[in-house]
BASEFI-967368 format. One line per field, with one value per residue (C-alpha): chain; x, y, z. Coordinates in pm, 1 decimal. Example, Ala and Ser with C-alpha at 12.3 -4.5 7.8 and 13.67 -1.06 7.14 Angstrom:
<sites>
ch [A, A]
X [1230.0, 1367.0]
Y [-450.0, -106.0]
Z [780.0, 714.0]
</sites>
This chain:
<sites>
ch [A, A, A, A, A, A, A, A, A, A, A, A, A, A, A, A, A, A, A, A, A, A, A, A, A, A, A, A, A, A, A, A, A, A, A, A, A, A, A, A, A, A, A, A, A, A, A, A, A, A, A, A, A, A, A, A, A, A, A, A, A, A, A, A, A, A, A, A, A, A, A, A, A, A, A, A, A, A, A, A, A, A, A, A, A, A, A, A, A, A, A, A, A, A, A, A, A, A, A, A, A, A, A, A, A, A, A, A, A, A, A, A, A, A, A, A, A, A, A, A, A, A, A, A, A, A, A, A, A, A, A, A, A, A, A, A, A, A, A, A, A, A, A, A, A, A, A, A, A, A, A, A, A, A, A, A, A, A, A, A, A, A, A, A, A, A, A]
X [-576.2, -675.8, -901.2, -959.9, -1274.6, -1459.9, -1791.9, -1854.6, -1887.5, -1770.8, -1434.7, -1373.9, -1263.3, -1338.4, -1138.0, -1211.7, -964.3, -1064.8, -926.8, -765.1, -532.2, -185.9, 89.5, 450.2, 589.1, 979.1, 1153.7, 1051.2, 1352.5, 1301.3, 1619.5, 1571.1, 1772.6, 2057.1, 2057.7, 1929.0, 1656.1, 1385.7, 1185.3, 1421.7, 1176.1, 896.5, 1086.9, 1310.6, 1131.3, 780.2, 742.8, 648.2, 314.7, 201.7, -168.8, -119.2, -464.2, -797.4, -1161.8, -1493.6, -1733.7, -2117.3, -2133.5, -1758.1, -1379.9, -1118.5, -750.3, -452.9, -84.2, 251.2, 344.8, 648.0, 783.0, 730.4, 479.8, 412.7, 455.1, 763.4, 789.0, 613.7, 265.5, -36.4, -286.6, -630.3, -896.4, -1258.4, -1435.0, -1830.2, -1825.4, -2178.6, -2014.6, -1653.7, -1586.2, -1377.8, -1573.5, -1309.2, -896.1, -710.6, -384.0, -261.3, 69.2, 264.0, 536.6, 750.3, 716.2, 628.0, 341.7, 396.9, 268.7, -133.4, -344.4, -722.6, -996.9, -1400.3, -1529.4, -1908.7, -2020.1, -1885.8, -1589.1, -1254.4, -959.4, -650.9, -296.7, 19.1, 362.2, 519.3, 901.7, 1149.6, 1419.4, 1347.3, 1184.8, 1248.9, 979.4, 652.0, 310.4, -16.3, -376.8, -622.9, -1025.1, -1202.1, -1423.9, -1226.8, -926.9, -838.2, -471.7, -287.1, 76.7, 388.2, 731.9, 1026.1, 1363.5, 1275.4, 1342.7, 1078.8, 708.3, 598.5, 290.6, 206.6, 193.9, -95.8, -171.2, -214.6, -526.8, -739.8, -1095.5, -1415.2, -1459.7, -1834.9, -1844.7, -1904.6, -1653.6]
Y [2311.5, 2361.1, 2093.8, 2099.6, 1915.5, 1893.1, 1754.9, 1457.2, 1584.9, 1945.7, 2063.2, 2294.5, 2280.8, 2461.4, 2473.7, 2549.0, 2615.3, 2374.3, 2421.8, 2154.6, 2140.5, 2163.5, 1856.4, 1850.8, 1832.6, 1872.5, 1596.9, 1263.9, 1023.9, 711.6, 463.2, 91.0, -144.6, -123.4, 234.5, 338.4, 608.2, 428.5, 719.2, 957.2, 985.0, 1132.8, 1486.9, 1472.5, 1337.0, 1282.0, 1619.9, 1706.7, 1603.7, 1528.1, 1358.6, 1044.7, 872.9, 984.0, 817.9, 946.2, 787.2, 893.2, 1292.2, 1286.2, 1289.4, 1130.1, 1224.4, 1090.7, 1179.7, 1110.7, 1377.0, 1416.6, 1322.0, 1624.7, 1822.7, 1502.6, 1233.5, 1028.0, 894.7, 988.3, 907.6, 908.8, 1220.2, 1164.5, 1461.0, 1385.8, 1689.2, 1708.7, 1770.3, 1956.1, 2233.9, 2164.8, 2196.3, 1943.2, 1693.7, 1490.8, 1493.5, 1208.9, 1032.2, 651.5, 655.1, 449.2, 546.0, 307.8, 252.5, 488.9, 495.2, 651.9, 607.2, 575.2, 466.7, 453.2, 236.4, 184.2, -132.0, -253.2, -186.7, 162.9, 57.4, 259.5, 44.0, 198.2, 33.5, 182.7, 97.5, 45.4, 18.8, 204.2, 151.5, -228.2, -360.2, -376.0, -173.1, -363.2, -271.1, -338.6, -289.7, -231.0, -203.9, 29.1, -85.9, -432.8, -592.3, -761.8, -677.2, -802.4, -800.4, -809.4, -779.7, -615.8, -715.8, -942.5, -1301.1, -1374.8, -1332.6, -1002.2, -871.9, -523.8, -292.2, -161.3, 198.8, 408.3, 577.5, 431.3, 564.4, 399.2, 655.2, 619.2, 788.8, 1152.5, 1393.2]
Z [-1253.4, -1613.3, -1717.5, -2100.1, -2237.1, -2594.4, -2644.0, -2911.2, -3222.6, -3190.4, -3327.1, -3050.9, -2694.9, -2378.7, -2021.3, -1685.8, -1386.6, -1097.4, -760.9, -562.9, -247.5, -251.8, -300.3, -319.1, -659.4, -639.0, -527.4, -678.0, -574.9, -413.1, -403.2, -453.7, -247.1, -526.5, -468.9, -795.3, -832.5, -1005.4, -1017.8, -1179.5, -1485.4, -1312.4, -1225.1, -1550.1, -1845.2, -1731.4, -1580.6, -1241.1, -1118.6, -1470.3, -1483.7, -1624.7, -1497.2, -1590.8, -1655.8, -1639.7, -1408.4, -1394.8, -1350.2, -1264.4, -1383.1, -1182.6, -1236.8, -1084.5, -1072.9, -901.2, -623.2, -457.2, -95.3, 162.4, 320.5, 561.6, 294.0, 326.6, -23.8, -343.3, -360.3, -586.5, -549.5, -697.0, -753.8, -836.3, -1017.9, -1044.1, -1451.4, -1411.7, -1205.4, -1227.3, -870.5, -672.9, -490.0, -333.0, -336.5, -181.7, -158.1, -204.7, 17.8, 258.1, 527.1, 384.2, 2.6, -279.6, -484.1, -848.5, -1195.1, -1148.2, -1435.1, -1398.2, -1552.5, -1516.8, -1519.8, -1611.1, -1236.7, -1247.4, -1017.4, -1089.0, -1065.4, -1035.8, -1148.9, -998.2, -911.8, -574.0, -428.1, -224.8, -3.5, 105.0, -184.1, -567.3, -787.4, -867.3, -986.6, -851.9, -954.4, -641.6, -744.3, -535.5, -271.9, -292.6, -134.7, -467.8, -590.3, -910.1, -880.0, -1090.2, -963.2, -1142.4, -1062.7, -737.7, -780.5, -505.0, -522.3, -377.8, -113.7, -205.8, 83.3, 233.9, 155.4, 418.9, 291.4, 33.2, 113.1, -45.2, -339.6, -333.5, 11.5, 39.4, 156.9]
</sites>
């Protein structure tokens, strides 16, 4: 992955290649209960596996993107890459996924306690698309439903590790 950077006050940018683990990037389809592919935009308009979430925290950079299904993932999911900006090396790569639902469109933000929040969408065969905002190291979820007449409960991600833990 090529990461571009530019220091404050400079008029030139530099880039570095950062190694990362492989991930599926060809089939982003996910059918809603009405058989419409609600993720068609990811692979056709947005671009395959485009990084749409980024935040700088301490001496690190977090990047997030939607990855396709395949490679052991039943549905599209989110890949998160953590980079140490002093060495420009990967410190951690992890996924947000669920066996029954897709998790696309990640957005990252940092709060005043240096906790990273991740807003993302979720949906799939059994549920219309919705959005959710988990905050790292917390069980709090804020949800918003799209196309569902009743309140929705977000699915539990299969793997959302404590990002402050080493690894």
